[in-house]
C-alpha positions as CSV (number, residue, x, y, z in Angstrom):
1,X,-16.6,-17.5,3.4
2,X,-15.0,-14.2,2.7
3,X,-15.1,-12.5,-0.7
4,X,-11.7,-12.2,-2.4
5,X,-10.4,-8.6,-2.6
6,X,-10.3,-7.2,-6.0
7,X,-6.8,-6.2,-7.2
8,X,-6.3,-2.8,-8.6
9,X,-5.2,-2.4,-12.2
10,X,-1.5,-1.6,-12.6
11,X,-0.8,1.9,-14.0
12,X,0.0,2.1,-17.7
13,X,3.7,2.8,-17.4
14,X,4.1,-0.3,-15.1
15,X,2.2,-2.5,-17.5
16,X,4.3,-1.3,-20.5
17,X,7.5,-2.0,-18.5
18,X,6.2,-5.5,-17.7
19,X,5.4,-6.2,-21.4
20,X,8.9,-5.1,-22.3
21,X,10.4,-7.3,-19.7
22,X,8.5,-10.3,-20.9
23,X,9.6,-9.6,-24.5
24,X,13.2,-9.3,-23.4
25,X,13.0,-12.5,-21.4
26,X,11.5,-14.3,-24.5
27,X,14.4,-12.9,-26.6
28,X,16.9,-14.2,-24.1
29,X,15.4,-17.7,-23.9
30,X,15.4,-18.0,-27.7
31,X,19.1,-17.0,-27.6
32,X,19.7,-19.7,-25.0
33,X,18.0,-22.4,-27.1
34,X,19.8,-21.3,-30.3
35,X,23.2,-21.2,-28.5
36,X,22.6,-24.7,-27.0
37,X,21.6,-26.2,-30.3
38,X,24.4,-24.5,-32.2
39,X,26.9,-25.8,-29.7
40,X,25.7,-29.3,-30.1
41,X,25.9,-28.9,-33.9
42,X,29.3,-27.1,-33.7
43,X,27.8,-24.4,-35.9
44,X,29.0,-20.9,-36.7
45,X,25.7,-19.6,-35.2
46,X,26.9,-20.2,-31.7
47,X,28.8,-16.9,-31.5
48,X,25.9,-14.6,-32.6
49,X,23.6,-16.6,-30.4
50,X,25.8,-16.1,-27.4
51,X,26.0,-12.4,-28.1
52,X,22.2,-12.2,-28.4
53,X,21.9,-14.1,-25.2
54,X,24.2,-11.7,-23.4
55,X,22.3,-8.7,-24.7
56,X,19.1,-10.3,-23.7
57,X,20.3,-10.9,-20.1
58,X,21.4,-7.2,-19.9
59,X,18.1,-6.1,-21.4
60,X,16.0,-8.3,-19.1
61,X,17.8,-6.9,-16.0
62,X,17.3,-3.4,-17.3
63,X,13.5,-4.0,-17.8
64,X,13.2,-5.5,-14.3
65,X,14.8,-2.4,-12.8
66,X,12.4,-0.3,-14.9
67,X,9.5,-2.2,-13.5
68,X,10.6,-1.6,-9.9
69,X,11.3,2.1,-10.5
70,X,8.0,2.7,-12.3
71,X,6.1,0.9,-9.5
72,X,7.7,3.2,-6.9
73,X,6.9,6.3,-9.0
74,X,3.3,5.2,-9.5
75,X,2.9,4.4,-5.7
76,X,4.3,7.9,-4.8
77,X,1.9,9.5,-7.3
78,X,-1.1,7.6,-5.8
79,X,-0.1,8.6,-2.3
80,X,0.2,12.3,-2.9
81,X,2.0,14.8,-0.7
82,X,-0.5,14.9,2.2
83,X,-1.0,11.3,2.8
84,X,-1.4,9.6,6.2
85,X,1.1,6.8,5.5
86,X,3.5,5.8,8.3
87,X,6.6,7.3,6.7
88,X,4.9,10.5,5.4
89,X,6.5,13.4,7.2
90,X,8.4,11.2,9.7
91,X,11.3,13.6,9.9
92,X,10.6,16.6,12.0
93,X,11.8,20.0,10.8
94,X,15.3,20.8,12.2
95,X,15.4,23.3,15.1
96,X,16.9,26.7,14.2
97,X,20.5,27.2,15.3
98,X,19.6,30.2,17.4
99,X,17.3,28.2,19.6
100,X,19.8,25.4,20.3
101,X,21.9,25.7,23.5
102,X,25.6,25.9,23.1
103,X,27.6,22.8,24.2
104,X,29.0,23.0,27.7
105,X,32.8,23.1,27.8
106,X,34.6,20.1,29.4
107,X,35.2,20.6,33.1
108,X,32.7,23.5,33.4
109,X,30.2,23.3,36.3
110,X,26.8,22.0,35.3
111,X,24.0,24.6,35.3
112,X,20.7,23.8,36.9
113,X,18.0,22.5,34.6
114,X,16.2,25.3,32.6
115,X,13.3,24.7,30.3
116,X,14.2,25.6,26.7
117,X,12.3,28.4,25.1
118,X,10.5,27.4,21.9
119,X,11.4,29.3,18.8
120,X,8.5,31.5,17.6
121,X,9.1,33.8,14.7
122,X,7.8,37.3,14.9
123,X,5.2,38.9,12.7
124,X,5.8,38.7,8.9
125,X,7.7,41.7,7.5
126,X,5.9,43.9,4.9
127,X,6.9,43.3,1.3
128,X,8.2,39.8,2.1
129,X,5.9,37.1,0.7
130,X,4.9,34.4,3.2
131,X,3.9,30.8,2.4
């Protein structure tokens, strides 16, 4: 029998966003209950309850988006810039324009295959800071 993996604790900003989402959801559900009961009773409270319910739905969606965004930010912060994740650095640096061959005009004879020269910059110039 294998031991269950222990879950990591959520970062603080994600937990705070989740608490706000639960509070907004509770506010929305209270608005739904009050609007339903007020509609059964034909009470004047139905209009404010419907307004509160609409604001609660908007607030709940906002909080759910906040959870998603804060989770992404926390995951990026955990990974760091030099991580070995599959998508880290997946795009190669673009080749300089000077090293790219010019396109062949239409109808021009095809040249025999030549190996492309790789671009290698010269020595750094004095007075110019290098990375």
